[in-house]
N, C-alpha and C positions, 0 to 999 in steps of 0.2 A: 236182271234186276231193274229192267226198265219200267215195269209195272209199278214199282215202288213210288216212282214220282208222280203217277197217276192216282195212286190211293188217297193221297192228301186231299184231292178235290173231292172225293166221297164225303169228307167231313163238312165241306161247304153245303153239299147236297142235303146231307143230314141236318145240318142247322137251319137250312130254309124250310125242311119239311117240319121240324119242331116249332119253329117260328109261326109256321102256318098253323099247326095244331093248337098252338097257344093261343092265337087270335080267334080260332073257331071255338074254343073252350073258354074264352074270356067272359061271354055273356051267359054261359052255362052255370047253373048253381050245383049241378051234380059233380062236375069235375074240377079241379083247380088247375089253371093255366101256368102257374108259377113253376111246377116241376119241368113243363115243356120248355120254358124260358131258360131254366138252369141247364138243361141238356143242350140247348141250342148255343148257350155261353160255352158250355165245356167243348162242344164240337169246333167252335170258332177258335177257342184256345188251341185245341189239338191241330188244327190246321195250320196256325202260325207256329207252333212248336215243330211240327213234322217238317215244314218248309224251311225253318231254320236248321234243323238237324240234317236235312238232305244237303243245304249248301255247305255246312260244315263238313259233311262226309265227302262231297265232290272236291273241295278244296284239299283235304287231307290225301286224296287219292292222286291228285295233281303234283303234289310235293315230292 
């Protein structure tokens, strides 16, 4: 299960991608960038949630 501690960094990569797409679409009248910024915020939230959950599970295993 060592891959689970690396999966959380995928969310940071996804957040960076969504922020980049949001700024690209910021000046575009065809697409709204706010959905991309929302996805980026959710990805950052998931990163911190998964990190906290993994620390909690590691501490439980040590007890």
